[in-house]
N, C-alpha and C positions, 0 to 999 in steps of 0.2 A: 544434291541428296543428303537429307540427311538420319541417322541412325539412334536407336536407343542403344547405348553400351555398357555392360554393366560400369562402374569405374570406383569401386567400395566393396572392399565386405572384412563384417568380423566375425569366423567360422569356429560355432564353438564355444559358444559364453554360459556360465549359467544361470537365471537367474536369482538373482538377491531379497528381491520385491516385490508389490504391489498390491497397488494407491486404489483400487475402484473406487473412493469420493476423490482424487484426483484430476484436472484437466484435461484430457487427455493426450497422450506424447509418447518416448520414450526415453527414463533420465539414462544416458552413458557416458562412465568416467572417461572426464574429458582427459584423459594417462591414451588409449584408447580410439577417441575420440583424434584424439590426431594423429599417432600413427597409422591409421586407416584413410586417412583422407575427408576426416566427413566434421562438419558442420554446423551451431546449431542451428537449430531452425526447420535443420534438411531433411527432404521427405525419402525414408527409408519405409521397405522391406521389412518382417520380421516370420523367420521360418521355426518355428513349435516342432525342436526334432521328438517329446512329445509324442504330443501328439494330433497333428499334418496339419493343423491350423498357423494359416499365414497371411499378412490384414497386414495396411499400409499403416505410420504412422510418423511424427517426425520428434525429431534428437531435444534433451532440455540437455546442457553440460552437466553429470556431476562431477561431484570429485578429483579430483582428480590420485592419481592410486590410492583409488578406495578401494575398485572389484565394484561398483556399482550399477544393472544392470540392474531397472526397474518399470515395471510396465504399470504403466498412467490411465484410468481410466475406464473406460468400457470396456479398453485390451484384455486388462487383470479380470475379464474371464477367458480369457480363450490361453492365456498365458503367468503359474501357477509358479511359487518362490519356485526354486529347483530346477524348475523346467530346463533342459541345453535348444536354445536359437543362434541364427544364422541370423542376421545388419547384418539389412541392401541396401550398396544404391548404386542408384543411373543413373547416366548423360546421354545428354546429346549431344549426338559433334559429326561434323562432316562427317563421309563416306571411307573415305579417303585416306585423314589422321589415325582415322576411328582403325584400319588394317594396322597400325604400331604403337595406335596407344597401348599399355600397360596400367591396369589396374592399384590397388592400394589391399592388398587380402591378407590379414592377419592371422592366426591362429595362434589363439593367450591358451593359457595354462587354463581348461575349465571346472580345475575344482578348489579355482582363486580368482578367475577371470583378470592373471595377473603376466606380462608382455614377458619371455623367458630367452 
C-alpha cells in the first residue's frame, strides 16, 4: 500500500511579487528550494495565512539568495505581495517507508525570506 505524506515545507515566507500576466506558477528563491528539497516543476500547495486561500501550482526557480517568492498567473488574484504563505509538497511512498520518513521543513526569516 502507498500513502501520500508531507515531503517538504517552506513555512511562513513573505510574497515579494504577484504577476498576473505571467504563465501560472510560483517562483521560489533557489536557495530555499534546495534547503526544502524541492525541484523545478514540482507540484506544490500554497496556503495563504492572510486570507485562507489554498491553491496548487508548480515551482519555477528564482535567483539564489534573492528571497524571491512570486505568485504568477491567476494565482496572483489569490495571493498578493506582502502576504505570508506556507509552501507544501507531498510524495507517495510505501506505507512502511512512510513510517520512518523525515520531511524537509524549513523556517525562513519571514521579513526577508532568508535562512537564519
